[in-house]
N, C-alpha and C positions, 0 to 999 in steps of 0.2 A: 504493498499500500504507500510507500516512500516516495515512489515516482510521482502519487496526485499532487497536482499544483495545490499548496500551502501558503496562504498570505496569512503571517498575526500567530496568533498561541495565544498559552498564557500568560497572563501580568501579575508583577509586583511577587505580593508571599500570600496567598489561597488563604494558608490557616491563619492569618492574622482574621478573617472574617468569618473564619471556620467551615474553610470550602478544602477541602483535602488537593491535592495538588497529584497523586494516581488519580482521585475519583476523575479529576478532569482532564488529563492523558485518556482515559476512561472514553470521556465523552469525544473526545475528539477520533479517536480509531468507532467509534461507533457512527458518526458523518464521514469517516473514510471509509468503510465498509458499505454502508447503505448508497453510497457513493460508485462504489465497484459493481454493487448491487442492481445499481440503474435507478434507483428512485430517486437519485438528482445525477441531474449532469454539472449541478455549482448549486452552493449555498453560502449563508452568513450562518453565524450566531456571536449573539454577543454576551453575556454572562454576566451580570454586577452583584454584591450584595454587599446590604449595609451603606448604599453611594459609592462601592469600589470595582472596578471592574478587576474580575479575574479571569476572563476570556474573552478574547475577541478575535476571530479567528474566520476566514473565509476559504474554501477547497472546493475545487473543480473548475470546470469553464463558463463564464458568464453570457459567450456565445463558442460557437464554432471555432476553435481555434487562439480563445482569447481567454487568458483567465482571470477565476474571480476574482476581486479582491473586495480588502475590505469597505473602499471605496466605489464599488460599482453600484449604480442602480438599479433596484428591482421594484417593479410594482408589486405593492400586496396586496390589491385588492379591497377586501374589508375590514383588515387591519389596522386601514385608513379612520375608519368608522368612527373613532374615539375621536379626531381631530374636531370634525365639526362638534360633538358633542361636547366639547372644552370650549369653542364658540360659545355655544347655548349656556353654557354654564355663567361665562362674562358678564354676559348678556341678563342671567338673572342676574348675578353675585352685584351689578351697576342698578336693579330694578326697573329695566326697560323689556322686561316681559314675563311673564307668571306661567310656572309651569303647568296651573290649569286653564288658562288660559284657551280657547278655543284657537283653532288655525284661522277660522274664519271672520274672528276679530284683526287679525293682519292682513289675512289674503281675501279679500271680499267675496271674490271671485269661487273659493271652494267650494265646492257644495257636492251636490246629486249624492245626498244621505249620508257626507260624511262631514255637515253643520256642528254636530259634537264630537267632534274629536280635537282631540286635548295638544300641544303641547308632549304633556308627557305622556298620552297612545304614543307617538311615534317616538320615540326615544322606548318605551316596553316594547317596542310592535304591537302595539293593538290599538295601528289607525284605520284596520276596514280597507284598506288599499293597496295591499302588496304590487297588484302587478307583477306580479312574476315572467308570465311570460311577456313583458311589452319589449319584444326584442328592437322596435322600431327609437327606441331609447338611442342609438349610438348613430342617427342619422340626422336628431332632429336637434334644432336651435335651443339655447336656453328659455328662451320666451314663448315657445313652442310646445316644451318638454312639463313647461307651467300649468300653459292651456290645459293637455291630455291630463294630465295629473289631476287637475282643478274638477274636470268635467267626467271625470268614472267616476264609473257608480262602486259605491262601497262592495263590498263582500259581504259584510257582518257590520251590526251595529257596533261602533268602534268602541272600544274597552269590553265588549262582551265575550270577544275571542281572540288569540293571537295567530300574529299570519308575517315570517319575516320579512322584513322589506329591504330586500336587493339593495334596491335605486333609490324608488322614486318618496319615501319617505325621506330619508339624505338630502333630497333635492329639493323636498318643501322647505326642509328647515334653513338648506343652505338661503331660500326665496325667503325669510321668516328673517334672517341675518341682514339680508341685503336691503331688505324694507324698514328694518327697523335701524339702520347705521349706516346706509346708502354705502355703501361696498360691495364687489362684488366677494364669494366667501373666498375666493381665491384669493386677493389681496385680501382681504380680512387676516384670512390666517398667516398670510407674510409676514404681515405687517404685527399682530397680534400674539403672536405663540414661535412659527417659524425663526423666525429673526432676534427676537429677546432669548429665544434659548437656545439660538446658534446650531442649529438642526441646518447647517450649509450645503446638505443635499438633498433637501428635501423641499417637494414640491406638490401642491394638489393640480393636479393636471400636469400635461404632457404637452405644452404648443412645440409646435411646429422648428422655431426658432433654437429652444434648449435641446430637443430630439437630435439637432443637425449638430449643437454644440456640444452635446455628452459622446456623440461616436459613438466608439468600442465601450464607455463604459457604462452604457444601459447593455444591463443584461436583458436575454432571449427569452420569452415562458417557452417550454417545450410539454410537453404530454404524452405519455407511457400511450404503446399503442391501442388499447383499449379502452381507452379513457371516454366513458360517458359524460357528453357536453350540459349542463346546465343549460346551456344558450349557446345560440348562433357564434356569441362576440368571447366567451368563455377566454379563447389564448391571444386573441387579435389586440384587442386594446394597448397593452402593454409592448409590441413589436411592431404595428402602427397606426402611431397616435394621431387623433385625426381633432376633429374639433371637439369631440363630446365630450364633457366634462361630468363623471359619474359621481357624485361625492362620497358613496358607498364605495368607489371600486377604483378613480382615478385616482390613490398613494401611492407617490414616487417616492424611497428612500432608499438608507442602508440603514443597517442593522444596529449601527452603531449608533448613527440619528434619535433612531427609535429607543435606545438605552437613554441616550438624554433626557428623550419625552417620559418614559416614564420610571424614571430615577428621580425628578418633578416632581412627580406627582405621589411616590414614595413620601419625598423632603417634604410632602404636605403642600402641594404647590408651588411650590419654590426650588429655582436652579441652582445647583449643585455651585453653581457661583452667588448667589446672592441676587438673582432675579426674577421676582413673585409673578406670577400670569393668574392665580386664582386663592383665595383664601381656603384654610384646612379645612374650614368647617362645611364652608361649599362645594369642595372636593371631595369629603365625606357624606354628604346625602349623597351627590352621582357616582359615587361607587360603591353605597349601598343597596343591601338588595330590594328588589322593590317589585318581583315576580320572580315566584316557582308555582311548582307542581302543577304546571298548566303545559297541557300538550300544545306546540306549535302546528299549524295545520302544514308549514311549508317543512320547518325542519324536521319535524314528525318524528323525533325523537321519545324511542318508547322507556319502560319500569322491565327492568330484568331481578326478577324476584326481588331482591330489600335494595337493590340497584338502581337510582332513579335520573335515567338520565335525560330528561324534559330539562330543557335549559333553565337556570335561574338566570336572571338579569338587573344586574344596575341598570342604571339609565345611558343608555346605548353604550353599557359594557357585558360583556358575561360575567358567569360568576363561579368559583368552585371548580369542578371537577369541570366542566367541559371546555376551558383551559388547559387539560389535561387530568388523567386517572391520578395521578398525584400528589395534585393544588388541593390544599385547606379550602375551606367554604367559603375564605373571606379573599380569596384572587379573586383581580379583576384583570380582566383584559381581551382581544377579540384576535380570532383567526382573518385566512384569509382566502377564500378559494383554492381549497385543502394545497396550498403552497405554504402558507405563514402561522408562528403560530406570536402572540405578541404577548404578556404579562407583568404583572409586580404580583406577587406574596407575601404581603405581609406579617404574616403571621411564621415565614423563615427568614425573618430578620432583612427584609425587605429586600427579596432573594426576582431580581427582576432579568425575564431570558426572552432574549427576541433571536427568534429562527425566521430566515428566510429561502424560500428555496426555487430556483427557478425553474422545478419539472413540477406541473400537477396530475398529483394522483387521482383513484378513483379513490370514493370513499373509507373501504377498507382499509388498504396500501398504504394511507394516507393518514389514517388514524393509528396504525400500528406505527407507522416511522414519525409522528408526533411523541408519541409514549412510548418509543426504544428511547428515545432523545432526552425527554422530560422525566424518566427514571435516571439513565446515568446522572441526570444533573442533580435529583435529589437524594440519590446516592452519595454523593459527591459533599452535600452538604450536612449528611446526618454522622456523618463520625465522630463528631464529638459529643451528641444528643445522648 
């Protein structure tokens, strides 16, 4: 396995924050074995604990013949949802919106059975309009997307069922931000989140000029031969960026930058160099569990004996074992279309894990891939417990 491209590795003295060096070496070996077994062509993994980076590594290829590096840019699909959530949290904290107010109170044309939908309903995927099969989303401009979503008939009364909003709910959140603040969501995030946190390799959306500037730094997504697509554009947006801005999936970043993001959340809403983006009490509200024990009509995860796989949610965050079977119940984070897993486990001294792969797998092999990595990480953290 030594002939695999490897950039980075173990940092500092991991034992200082209760992480085994030999355990981290095994984490790297797991990544290498998975790459050899074609579960990735390339991947990044950033791990920190108690705000200290203990591992930052990239393995394999970003695109054919181009090594994956720690500063390679990957599309992280739904793992970017928490960025928009943080923008909503900032406006909430400033008193510019209320989570129980209806979307219609901000976007008057939002209707057709959705009039009772609140901002909170969207954040916990109970908005009534998942529009999961709405594939025209990649060819329509922003204003037309908003018009289509506003006119869509509710599939159920908001707040009475759950149905994961892959993109449409988050587009509405972006429009709420634009109507309240005046800035587009991509500009808002750049000015209020990415720049303050010094997430220099992160963007919402991939405009043509940035795509050209990045060149080979932009990793290409690939799929396993028998991959079952969720939609006609699963693996195309990152490889062929266009004008569509999908707030539920158009995030581009590195595992390193996502480490910065989640460490700010672990640190109570303040970056490690002292820049506050959110008050701790606001962050605690958004990351606590607000929905649990309810079957999601889209994700349709079951109970298996005593094991309940129905995903609990904070406001825009998956909670607990939805992030990995070894995670504590207070873990908060988000995955991205069978390629990424990004989370913080506050019960394990602020363990922050950011795994990004450029290979999409079907659900079961991806589940197994992620849990093998997460299990190895938790084993590395438990040797002193």
